[in-house]
N, C-alpha and C positions, 0 to 999 in steps of 0.2 A: 602399509604390513599386510601381507599376504595372512589371514587366518587359520586356524586349523578347520580343519570338514570337519562336523558333529557327524560321529558313528549315528545310522541310519538304524533305528528301531526295530529288530525282527520278531517275528512271533514265536514259540515252539510250539513246535506240531501238535500239542496238549491244547496249546489257545484254539489253533488254526479245526482244530476236529470239530471244537467246541462254535465256533463261528460259524463252521458248516452245517451243525446239527439246530443251529438257531434257527435257519432262515426259514419265512413260509413255507408251508407247503405249495399252494399258489406260484411263487418264486423257483421255487425247485421245479414245476413241471413243465413252466413258463425258457424255465433252462434246456432242459433234456429235450424237449421237441424244437429245436434250433439248431440242435446234431443228430446225426443219424446215427441210426436207434444201438446200432453195435459200441456207441462209444457211448450211449444211455447210460449200457447192462453194464459196460464196465465203471462206470458212477458208483458201485454198488459199493466201492475197495473204500470209496471216501468214508462213510459212514454208518451204523447200523441203521440210520433211517434210510437210508440212500438206498437199501438193497432191492428191494423189492418197489420202490417208487417210480421206476422208467415202468413199469407194465402198469400207474395211473394215467401214463400219458397219451391224450388222445391223438395220435399218428406215430406212423412208422415207416422206417426210410432205411430200405435194402436194397442190397444188391443177392442174386443167386448164390454169386461169385464167388462168396463168405464164406460156403457149404459146405460142407464135405460131400454131402450127399444132396440127392434130390428128393427123400422123405422127411430128414430135418429140418431141409429149409420149410415144406408144406409144413411141417406138424407146430415151427415157430409162429409160421405167418396163419394157421388157424388158430390156434390158442389167444394171438391179438384179438381173433373177431369176437374168440366166443369170452374172453376177458370185457369184451366193450358192448352186453347184445344193445342195455338197457342203453347208453351213452351216443351220442354224436363223437364222431371222429373229423377231424381237425382235418388232417393231411397226411393221402397215403403218398410214397415215392416207389412203387418197386419197378425193379428194373432184372428181367427176368432171363435164362439162354436157358433151360430146360426144353423139350419139343415138349415131352409131355405135361408139361402145367399149362398149354394153354388153353385148353375149359375151364383149370382154374382161374385164372389172371381175368379172365371174362367175368367167373362167377364173382370173384374177390369184390372186380371194381364195379361190381352192381350193389353191390352188400355197402360197399362205400359208398356212395351216391345213394342208397337210400338211409343213409347215417349221415344226412344233412353235411355231405366233404365239400370244403371248401379250394382243400389246394389235393392238384388228385394228377401224379406224375406218372405216366407208363408207359418200360420200352421193353421190350418185348427182340429179343436176338435169336430165336430158335429159327432154323431153314424146313423142318420139314413138314409145319402148318402154320396156320395164321391164324391171327388172333380180333377174334372181331368183338370190336369193342357193342356192351349194352344198348340196346334202344334207350334205356332208363339214361342216358350219356344224357343224352339230348333236349333234353327238359328239366333236368337237378335246375332247382330254383336256388340252391348257395350256393353253388359252385363259383368259384374265383380268376385262380388261373388253374390252367392247362394245359399237360403239354402231353401229349402223344406221339411215340417214335415207334416204327416200324408193326405198326397195327394196319387192320382195319375196317373203314368207316364204311356200314352201308344204313338201308332201310332208314333213312333220313328223312322220312316223313311230315314230320314237324319238329321246329327246331324252339323253344326257349330258353334263352340262357339271362335273364333277366339278370342277374351279377355276374356274368364275367369280364377280367378287364384284362384277362392276359393270355391267349389263344397261340403254342406252338403248336406248329406241325414239321414232323422232321424223318422224313423217310414212310409216309402214307403209304398203302401198300394202295395201288390200283388208283392214285384220288384224282378225282372228278374237277374240272371249275366249275357245273353247276354246286358240289358236294361242298366248297369252300365257300363259295357264293351265299349259300344257303346257308352256310355258318356263321357265316359273317352278317348276312341282314336280319338273323334270330339272335344277335347278341347286340343290344341298343344300350348297353355300358364297354364296351370293347374300346380300349385305348392299347393296347398294345400287338399286334400281330407277327408272327415268326412264319416264314413257311419257307424249307429247306426240302427242294424234291428229289437231288440228284439225277435226274433222270427229266426228259424236256415232254412237256404237256403239249396238250392239241392246237392252245391258242389261248389268246389271254384273261390272264382270270379280274374278273369286274373286281376291283375292292373301292364298294362306295360305303361306305361312314362318315355320322357326321361327330361322332364322337373318335374316332382313331388319332391316337397320337403318334404313334411309333410303326415304322414294318420296314422287316428285313425281309432282303429274300437274298437265295444263292442264283447263281448264273443262268439254273433250268425252272427258273419260279418268272412267268412274265405277267407284267401286273399292268390293269389300265388304272388308275386312280384315280379317285374322285372324294376327298377328305379335305374339305375343305379349314379343320385343326391341323391336319398334318405337324408335326413341328421336326422332325426327322424320318429321312428314308433311307436306310442302309442296306445298299446291293455289293454285286460285285459283280464284273462284264469278262466276259472274251473277245466273242468272232461278231456280236449286234447288241443293241440294246435293249434292255430287261423291262423297261418303264414306260409307258402313257401316261400323260399330266394331262387331269381333264381339272383337277381343282384341287388348290395347294392350299394351303395357309400364308399368309403374308409375314413370316417370318420361318419358313421349312431349308430345313437343313439337308444335304444331300452329303449324304458318307458313298462314296466311289471308290473304290480297288480292281483290280486285276485280279484274276485268277492267276497265272502264268505273266510272273513283272518281269520275264525276262521276251516276252512276246511283243514283237510289233504290232500295236490296234492297227485297223483297218480305218482306213477316213472315212467311209460311213459311220463307221462306228463312234469318230471323234467330234465328226460335224452334227452327227445325229444329239449327241450330248451336251456341246456346246449352244446347239438350241435352245433346250433347255434351261440350263443354267440361270439366264435373265429371270427364271421364275424363283430361284432358293432365294435367300438373301446369309445363307453360311455355307462355306463348302470344305470336307474336311477329306481328303484324298492323297497319293503317293507323287512321289519324282516321277514317278514310271507312267503316270497318265498324266501326267506336267509336261512331261518331253516329248509325249505322243499329241498332246494336242498344241505346243510350241511347233514339234516337226510338222502338222499337215494348217497351222496360220501364218497367215501373212504377216511380214516382220512387224514391230511395236507393239504397244500396246493393245490388248487384248482388248474388246471392246465389251464381251459378251462377261466377263469381270466386272463391271461399273457399277452394279446396284450393292454386289458384298460386302455386307457388312464382318460376317466373324469367319476366318482362314484358317483350319486345320491343317499342317503337313507336316509328312513324313519324310525325313530326308537322307538321301546317305552323303557324309563330306563334302563331295568334289558336285552334288548337285545343288548346294546353296548356290551355285554363280546364276541359277534363275529366279531367286530372290531379285533383285532389282528391278527384273520386268515383274513379278508380280502383282510385288505395291507399285510399280507405276502402274499395274492392269486395273488396283481398285484401288479408285479416287476416296470409297467414304470409306472404308477398313475400318472400325472399333478394336477389334480382336483380333490377335495374332501368335498361331501357336505354331513353334516349330519344335520337331521332335529328330534329335537326330541319332541316327537309328544305323547299325553295320550295313553294307549291304549283301542284300540274299548270296548274289550272283559272286558272294566268296572274293570278289578284286580288290588287290591294295589303293585302296581308298591313295588319293596325291590331295593337298593340299590346297581347297579353291581358291580362287583369287577374285573376288567381291570388287567391282567397282561400281559402284552408284557414281553418274554423272552429273544428275543432280536431282536436290531432294523432292523425292515423292509427294503427290498432293496430300494425302493421305496421310503421313507424320505429319506437317502441316496443321490440318483440320478435323483430323475424325480418329486418331489416335489413340489409346485411353487405355489398353492391357496388350501389352507383350510377354513372351512364357517362353522360356526356353528349356525344352529338355533332354539333357544328353546319352544318350543309353547305349555310347561309347567311352571306351580308356581318355581322350584325350578330343581337343580340338583347339590345335598351333592359334588359331581367331579368333577367339573368346572374347578375350577382353574387347578385342577392336568391334566387336560382333557388340557389344552392350553397348562401350563406345559413340558407336554410332547413333542406337536409339537415345541413348540418352542424349547423346551433344543436339537430334535435332529433330526432338520430338517435343515439342512446347504445351501441349496440353494433355501428354503421358501418365496416366494418375498410379499402373502397378505394372513393375517390371518382375516376374518370377523367374526367377534361376534355379532350375533342378538340375544338378550337375554332379557327377561325384570326386572327390579328391583327397588324397592323403590327409591328415591333420595337420601335414606343414604345408601340402599343397595349398587347401583351405588356408590356411593363415593369409600365406601369399595373395590369394586369389580376393578376398576380401577386402585386402589393405589398397589393392589395384580398383578395384569396384569403388570400396569407398571415397578414393582421390579424383574418380572419375568427373568431370563438368556434369549438370545437370541444364539442360535446357528449359526443364518443368521444374519451376519449385514444390509442386503436390506431388510430385511420385514418390511413390514410395519403393523401395528397394529389397525384395525375399527372398534371402540365399535356404537354398534348403540343402 
């Protein structure tokens, strides 16, 4: 017998307002500090006690595009700094497009630094004048996260950023390799480095750090890496490889993709990349990179993949036919993530014909986690692919299926999955 569903008790508006009013001021401030300032201001309608509470938040998150004119924007920012003359400032995020604000942006940045700023994010989209960061930035003792976009870095005689963990440099005007190297060497606890250049530099940037865990670079940024604790290198490539490896962590992941997916990679690029892959233990890539790797390689398993333990690949449906070759090439594979995506070329994908002549060694001896993420409407062979992993993986511990079905389709899919035979009695199947 199916019991009646109990009605969920709902609070009336009066109860909700009383609950909001009773929140501690510290908690209210913490909530408002996590949202853009324009939303923090709007929370004044929730309760009388919230009307001016946003003014006590020790942070500012603004975009000048949200203001009708420059004077209103400048007045708002100035009032914020005036109201925090005697207190520290935790977070500043300013995105400015008014070209007359260039000197003010430098001044505001300097004020924030002198108020013990921890999170600083400054973007300037004006075209007539440059915004030069103040010298005080390079010796800020409290800064934890720094993001700069379309500004100028100059006069770096001394760099000492003892608390900086994240450095994001995007489209820095006239960025030089010595500048970046000095910033890195002056950040003794740096963990995340992001450099987006948009234009080619003169030479490789030497990235030497005993603390870096993650590096993200674009096509135009070339780096020479000596980072023994590095966990992930993320990059995009075009005609040439843009990284050189001196020293890596023992379990580093390479996350690599192409700028233009429909362009065939050059053979030197593929050969250079394959030379470095054995130094990584994880690989995140797309079917476009893999197509080019198989195109420029000898038939049979890829020896460069033999030490990979983690593989995350984005496939269109038809590209799934590469899966058997990938599994054969990775005898030590422990984790596999297959992400089915729409073909960016807008070609109509045919249903793939997966041909497994033998059971790859990794399924028998090492594969413990498989995740299937389907971001396309349907894949006819989905159940058969699931069946293959469940049937042939004796040590599989988790199979995660992130798929989309209608309510009726999901019921049918679950029935089929539950009925599939499993080689591993300990395998947990999770359907999202």
